[in-house]
Every structure is written in structure tokens, then in C-alpha cells.
C-alpha positions as CSV (number, residue, x, y, z in Angstrom):
1,M,52.1,-74.7,185.2
2,A,50.2,-77.5,185.2
3,I,51.0,-80.6,182.8
4,G,48.6,-83.2,181.6
5,T,46.8,-85.0,179.2
6,M,44.0,-84.0,177.0
7,E,42.4,-87.3,175.1
8,V,39.8,-86.3,172.2
9,L,37.1,-88.7,171.1
10,L,36.4,-88.7,167.2
11,V,32.8,-90.1,167.4
12,N,31.8,-89.3,163.8
13,A,31.0,-87.0,161.0
14,K,27.5,-86.0,159.5
15,G,26.1,-84.0,156.4
16,L,29.8,-83.3,154.8
17,G,29.7,-82.6,151.3
18,D,31.1,-85.5,149.2
19,T,34.1,-83.8,147.1
20,D,34.9,-87.1,144.6
21,F,33.0,-87.3,141.4
22,F,33.4,-90.5,140.9
23,G,32.1,-92.9,144.1
24,R,32.2,-91.9,147.6
25,M,34.8,-89.8,149.6
26,D,37.5,-91.4,152.3
27,P,37.5,-89.2,154.9
28,Y,39.9,-88.8,157.8
29,V,40.8,-86.1,160.2
30,L,44.0,-83.6,160.7
31,I,43.8,-83.0,164.6
32,Q,45.7,-80.2,165.5
33,F,47.0,-78.8,169.5
34,K,49.6,-76.1,169.1
35,S,52.7,-77.7,167.7
36,Q,50.7,-81.6,168.2
37,E,48.8,-83.2,164.7
38,R,47.3,-87.0,165.6
39,K,45.7,-88.2,162.2
40,S,42.5,-90.3,161.8
41,S,41.9,-93.1,160.3
42,V,41.1,-92.7,156.9
43,A,37.1,-93.5,156.7
44,R,37.4,-95.7,153.5
45,G,33.9,-94.9,151.2
46,E,31.8,-93.6,154.0
47,G,31.5,-90.1,151.8
48,G,29.6,-87.9,153.8
49,S,29.1,-89.5,157.2
50,P,31.3,-91.1,158.6
51,A,32.7,-92.7,162.0
52,W,35.8,-93.2,163.2
53,N,35.5,-93.6,167.4
54,E,38.8,-93.1,168.3
55,K,40.9,-91.9,170.8
56,F,43.9,-89.4,170.6
57,T,46.1,-88.4,173.1
58,F,47.6,-85.1,173.8
59,R,50.4,-83.9,176.0
60,V,49.3,-80.3,177.5
61,E,50.8,-77.4,179.2
62,Y,48.3,-75.1,181.1
63,P,49.3,-71.5,181.1
64,G,51.5,-72.4,178.3
65,E,53.0,-71.3,175.7
66,G,51.1,-68.4,173.8
67,D,47.2,-68.3,174.7
68,Q,46.3,-70.6,171.7
69,Y,44.2,-73.2,173.9
70,K,42.0,-75.0,171.0
71,L,41.1,-77.8,168.8
72,I,41.5,-77.8,165.0
73,L,40.0,-80.4,163.4
74,K,40.7,-80.9,159.8
75,I,38.7,-83.0,157.8
76,M,40.3,-83.8,154.6
77,D,39.1,-86.6,151.8
78,K,41.5,-89.4,151.2
79,D,42.9,-89.2,146.9
80,T,44.5,-92.1,145.7
81,F,45.8,-90.4,142.3
82,S,46.0,-86.8,143.6
83,A,46.7,-84.4,146.9
84,D,44.0,-85.0,149.1
85,D,40.8,-82.7,149.5
86,F,40.6,-79.9,152.2
87,I,36.5,-80.6,153.0
88,G,36.2,-78.2,156.1
89,Q,37.3,-77.4,159.6
90,A,35.7,-77.3,162.9
91,T,37.7,-75.4,166.2
92,I,36.9,-76.6,169.8
93,Y,38.1,-74.1,172.1
94,V,39.4,-75.5,176.2
95,K,41.2,-73.3,177.8
96,D,37.9,-73.7,180.4
97,L,37.9,-77.3,180.1
98,L,41.8,-77.0,181.0
99,A,41.1,-74.3,183.9
100,V,38.8,-76.4,185.3
101,G,40.7,-79.6,184.9
102,V,43.7,-78.3,186.6
103,E,41.4,-76.8,189.7
104,N,39.7,-80.2,189.8
105,G,42.3,-82.8,188.4
106,T,40.0,-83.8,185.8
107,A,37.7,-81.8,183.7
108,E,35.1,-83.3,180.8
109,L,33.4,-82.4,177.4
110,H,31.5,-84.9,176.4
111,P,30.8,-85.7,172.8
112,R,28.4,-82.9,171.5
113,K,28.1,-81.7,167.5
114,Y,30.6,-78.5,166.3
115,S,30.0,-77.3,162.6
116,V,31.9,-77.8,160.4
117,V,33.0,-74.7,158.0
118,R,34.5,-74.6,154.5
119,T,38.0,-72.2,153.8
120,D,35.1,-69.7,153.2
121,Q,33.0,-69.9,156.5
122,T,30.0,-71.3,154.7
123,Y,28.9,-74.7,156.7
124,C,29.3,-77.7,155.1
125,G,28.3,-80.5,157.9
126,E,28.9,-81.4,162.0
127,I,31.4,-83.3,163.8
128,E,31.2,-85.3,167.4
129,V,34.0,-85.0,169.2
130,G,34.2,-85.4,173.0
131,V,37.3,-84.2,174.8
132,T,39.1,-85.3,178.9
133,F,42.0,-83.3,180.2
134,T,43.8,-85.3,182.9
135,L,45.7,-83.7,185.4
136,K,49.5,-85.5,185.6
137,V,49.6,-86.0,188.9
138,E,53.7,-84.8,190.6
139,E,55.9,-88.0,190.5
140,N,57.6,-87.3,193.2
141,Y,55.0,-89.2,195.3
142,S,55.1,-92.9,195.4
143,E,52.3,-95.0,196.5
144,E,53.4,-96.3,199.9
145,E,53.8,-92.5,201.0
146,L,50.0,-91.8,200.2
147,G,49.4,-94.7,202.4
148,G,48.4,-97.3,199.4
149,W,45.1,-95.1,197.9
150,K,45.3,-94.5,194.5
151,Q,42.5,-91.2,193.5
152,S,39.1,-92.3,192.2
153,H,37.6,-90.8,189.3
154,H,34.6,-93.1,189.1
155,Y,31.2,-92.0,190.6
């Protein structure tokens, strides 16, 4: 089994339906991978076209428990006086990304747009996300044993 880090770049969203009657909605995103969950900042007053430009890191084991290799991005509207509203969600399947990353040491899905759907599966906008997976190198090597060279991923 390989262990690595998956980095999720949450860029922005567009065309989200505004759920607030008064003012503009305050969207944020809950990002879930298996049992791990991360929460973005709240894009206060940005309504249906919020921008985050935030990075989140998840620990990944591949192959691991079960076969659910997907990122679920739940877009929520932060409400002050009531429960937060669910706007919609997007799903990104990352099994192929992880397989390539384990083989090559790293793999990347450049930022692109994914459809956001409501509970009834109707389209309600799009979210732009990039994902990178980096294989964790075995820790029983020291830099001296490797001749002081570090592998570079710059192209």
C-alpha cells in the first residue's frame, strides 16, 4: 500500500443559485475524502460567484479501505440565525489520479470546472477545483544515503 498527500486547490464557483431572500448568500465548501473533512473560509457576501483560492491537504492510502476514491464538495450557505443551507455538491473521482501518482510519484488534475448539482440532481452552477497527489517517499532513507540529491518535480 502506498501513502501520499492529496492537495485540493479550491479556486471559485460560478452560477450558484442565491438562496438568501435578504442580501447575498455567504458560500463555503465542505470537502470530504473518505472519513476526512475540510472546510473552506466563508466567502461573505459573494453570492453565486464566490472565489476562495485555498488549498487543503488530505492523507491518502492507495489502495486502501473500500473503493470510494472520490472527493465530495458540498457547497453551503452560511446563515447567522438558522441552519446553514445546502446549495449543491460536486463529485470528483480521483482513483485514476492516485494510480498514476503511485506509479510516477506525482499526478495532477489541473484546475477545471465541475458541475454542481442539487439534491434532486438538477444543475445549479459550477465549481473550479484542481487536485494534486504526491507519493510519500519511504522514510527509512536519509539524504546521505541518497548522495545528498533530492528528486525534483520542476519541469
